N, C-alpha and C positions, 0 to 999 in steps of 0.2 A: 549726630555723634562725631567727635573729632576723628580725623584720619591719622594713621601712622604710615609713613613712607619709608621704604628701604630701597637703596640703589643696588640692584643685583642684575647687571646687564649680561651675566653669563647664564641667564635663566634657560635659554634654549639648550645649552650644554647639559644643564641639570635635568631637563626633561628627558633627553636621550639617555642619560645615565640611569635615571629612574630611582636612585637611592635617596632616601630622606637625609642621609649623612653625606651627600655629595659635597666635595670641596673643589673649587676650580684650581687650575695650575697656579703656581706662585706668582708668575708675571701678571696674570689676570687678577689675582687677589690684590696685587699692588695697584692695578688700574682702578679697581672698584674702590679701594681705600682712598686713593688720591682724589677721586671724583665723587666721593660719598655724599657731598653736600648738594649735588645737582638737584635733588628733589625739593630743596628749599624754594626753588623758583616755581614750583607747582603748588606749594602749600600755603595755607592761611595762618594767621597768628595763633589760632586755636589748635592747629595740627601739630604733629610731632615728626621729627626725623630720627630714625633709629641708627645709632652710630656705635662703633667699637670704642670710641673715646670722645671726650668733649672736644668741640671744635676750637681752633685758636681764637682766643678772646679778642686779639687785635683785628682779625679778619671780620668777626661779627660786629665789632665796634665800627669798622669802616663801612659796612653795609648799612648799619643803622644811621650813621652820619650822613649817608646819601638821602635819608628820609624813607628808606625801604624797611617795612616791618618784616621781622623774621619769625619763624615758627619756634616751637620748643625743640630742644635737642636732648635726646635721652639715650641712655645706655641700657644694656640688658638687665641691669639690676633694679631698674625703676619700672615695676610692673603696673599696668593699668589696662582697662578695656578700651579698645579702639576699633574703628573701621579699617580693615587691613588694605593697604595700597602698596604692595611691592611693585618694583619696576616691571616684573613679570612673574607669572605663576610657575611653580614646579613643586614636586614632592618635598624638595629640600627647603624651600622658602616657607611652606606650610609648617614644617617642623620648627624652623627658626622663629616664626611669628606666633606659634601656638600660645606662649605665655601672655600675649597681648590681645588674644582673640575674644570677642564677645559672643555669647550664645544668641541664636535666633536670627542670624543674618539671612537675608533673602537672596543674596548673591549666589548664582549657580556655581561660582568658583570657590565658595567658602569652604568646601570639602573637596579634597583631591579624589578624582574618579579616573578609572582606566581610560575612559573615552576622551579625557582631556589631553592625552598625549597626541592624538591625531588632530584635535581641535587647534592645538598650539603648534601647528606645523604648516609647511607650505601646501599641504593638501587643502587647507581652508582657502588658500588663494586659488587653487585649482577649482574648488567648488564655486567660488565667486566668478571666475572667468567663464565657467560653463553656464552660469546663470545669466550673464550679461552679453555673451558672445553674439547671439543672433541680433539683439537690439543694437549693438555697436556697429554692425555692418550697414545700418541705415544712416549713420552719422558721417558726414563727409570728411571731417578732420580728425575723427577718432578711429583708430585701427588697432585691432588685436590680430597680428598676422597669423597666429596659430594657437590652438589650445595645447598647453604643455602635454607631453607624452610621458606616462609613467613607465619607467624601465625597471624590470625586476630580475633581469638576468644578464650576464655578460654576452650571451648569444644574441639577445634582443638588441643590446647596445651595438654589437658588431654589425648587425643587419642595418640598423639606423645609420651608422657611419658609412657603410658601403653605398647607401642610396642618397646620402645628403648632397645637396647642390650649393649650399652656403653654410657659413659657420654656425655651429650649434653650441648652446650653453647648457651644461649639466649643473643641476642644483641638488644638494642634499635636502631631504624634507625638513631636517632640524638643524638650524644654524642661525647665528645672528645675521641681520641684514648685511649684505655685502660680503658674507663669508660662505664657505661651503660651496664654492663655485669652481667649475672646470670648463675651459673653452676648448672645443674641438674645432681647430682652424680649417682642417681639410681631411680628406679620406685617408691621408698618410699618417694621421695622428696616432692611430692604433690605440684609441682610448681604452678599449676592452683589455689591453695588456698593461695599462698604467697602474702602478702600485697604489697611488692615492685613490683612483677610481675603484679598484678592486676592494680596498680596505673600507671605503665609505659605503659601498653597496652591501658588503657583508655586515657592517655594523648597523646600518639603518634599514636594510631590507629593500630599498628602492631608491631610484634617482628620478628626477624630473628633467626632461629635455625640452628645450624651446629654442626658437631662432635667436641668434646673437644679433642685436640691433645696433645701428650706428647712432649712439646717443648724442643728443644736443644739450639736454638740460634735465636735471633731476628735480622732481617735485613730489610732494606728498599731500594727501587729503586726510583730514582728521575728523573723526566722528566720536560720539560718546553713546554707548549702548546702555540702556536701562530697561526696567520692566515696563516703563511708561512709553518710551519712544526711542527713536534713533536720531540724535541731534548732530548736525554738521557744525564743526567748530572752526574750520578754516583751512586755508592752503598754506603750504610751506615750500620755499625754494631753497635747495641746499646743495652742497658740494660733497663729492666723494673723491677718494684718491684713485690711482690707476687700477687698483685691485677691487674697487667698488666699496671700500670701507668709508664710513661717515667721517667727514672732516669738520663741517660747520654749516651754519645757516645764515641766510641773508635776512635783514630786517628792513621792511618797506623798500625793497629793491624791485624795480620792474625788470621783466625779462630783457635780456640784451638784444642788440640789433641783429644778431645772427638769425632771429626768428623771422625777419623781413616782414612780409605781409600776413603772417599766420594770425588768424583771429583768436588770440590767446584767451581773452575773457569769456567769449562766447563758448569756446571749447571747454573751458573749465566748468562753466555752468552746466553744460550738457553732461560732462563727466560726473559731476556731483549727483545730478538727478539719476544717471545710469547706475552709479554705485549704490545710492540709497535703495533703489529698486532691487538691485542684486542682493544687498545685505538682508533686506526683508524676505526675499525669495528663498534664501538659504536658512531662514528662521534663526539668525544669529542671536537675537534678543532672548530666545528661549534657552540658549546654552551659555551665554557669556554676557556679563555686565562689566563695563569699564571702558577704557580708551581703546580706540581702533585707529591705527595708522596704515594707510594704504599708499604704498610708493608707486608712482607712475613715472614715465619718462616722455619727453619730447624727442622724437627720433626722425631720421631721414629714411624714407622708404626707398625702394629700388629705383624710383624715378627721380630721387633727390628732393622730394617734397617733404615738408615737415608734417608729422602726424603725432597724435597723442595716444600713447598706450596708457590707459588709466589704472591698470592693476598688475604691475610687475610683482609686487609683494604685498601681503597683508600681515600686519603685526598686531596681534591681540595682546598688547602690553603698552606701557608708557613708551614714549619715544622722544628723541631730541627735537623733533618737529613740534610736538605739543609743548615742550619746554619753551621753544621759540615763540609760539603764539601767546603763552602766558607772560613771558618776559617782556613782550611788547607793551604791556600795560604799565610798566615801570619806566618807559622811555618817553622823552618829550615828543609831542606830535610832529614837530618839524625835523626830527633827527632820523637818520638812517645809517645803515652800516652792516656789520656782520659779527658773528661770534664763532670762535674756533675752539676745538679741543686739540691741544698740542703738548708734546713732551718738551719741557724747558729746564734749563738750569736756573738757579736762583738769580744769578747775575743778569741773565738774558731778560727775565721779567722786569727786574729793577730798571734796566736801561730802557726798555720799551715804555714803561710807565713814566719815566722822567722825560722822555722825548715827546710824549703825548699825554699830559696829565689829565685826569678826569675832571669834568665840570658838570655840576648839577644846577638845575633851575627849578624852583618851586617843587622840590622833592622828586624831580624827574631826572633821569640820566640824560645828559644832553650831548656831550662830546668828549672825546679822549678814550683812554684805555681803562676798562673796569674789570677787576678780577671777579669772576662768578663762582670760583672755588678757591680755596686757600692756595697762595703761591707756594712752590716747593721750597723747603728749607735748604736742600742741596740740589736735587734733580727729581723731576716727576711730572706727571700729567696735570694739567690745569685747564680750566675753561676760562676764556676771557673775551670781553666785548670791546669792539672798536667802533666808535660812533663819530659821526660828523654832522654838523649843522650848517646850513647855508649862511646864516647870520648869527654868529655866536655873541651872546650878550654877556656882560660881566655879572658875576654872582652877587 
């Protein structure tokens, strides 16, 4: 059955809210609207992308002229049965996609259940860490410094802060990756008196505390969960801003020289095996079918040595890393580069494209700047790809 995709990156906020009628704040609705075509890079020709309005015809024509096939684009007045594939699940997205739902789905997420709230939180990451912690201690280059601690009261937080010997990172159970974070730098922080901390603890009922690590590189592991198996889809290397928010992904880029003699490939293989074992141990396939993104980091330990923490976050939803892995199939084998999500003015994008025009070879993206979502008419968010090739041929 054909799939229907919907870009709803505010899904975690909708889960916390719990209302089927949840609507994100205006600025986030704008973000969702600007990037609503992101799922087209995950979809096949037979699939559909659900949109508030028809996409710009010139943008779709540009994509097709590259030799890239596009899915169908439908609005809410075109009803049909599909296999539902929102960016992430929530009570609100179940209501939104109800007109397109087919009966008899075997996906455990096809009906919203109260237990899904915990499943779609950082508590699933805590479950995974508990499952792999002992095995990780036997691997030389993989390290999970500490199992996160669940904080349920301000008194507990004050005791943790009084006894800390190094910076601590607080995380809300429900938030988008790179958000819902608070760093306790020292005992003088008085986090238990901080208005943001008090508000989030009251709203969500708990916080998770873990060591703040000296990050060297962000990576993510991607799996697909189904009734039949748990399939590893690939590794992604990406960038975040100073606050930890996603910025963009690298395409066929090797880890930089800052890793020195760290056995990167061997450590990744060990981490994949460890994570697969952990996901099976927590019986995730019984509870969830669909994409799994597990964020990890390469970090420096107290002795200054590079280590791999394989499970900083687990995202039971679609992710930009999975988009990156799928996007690679449209790119020439000899090309590499990166793609970004950035807020731009119309003139900025036009100048960037003119300075680095896109080039395709044999229906593959080869070099230059490629828009992955429609450029803004005035100002807005867009995703764009910047590719280079060692030896660029004429089209």
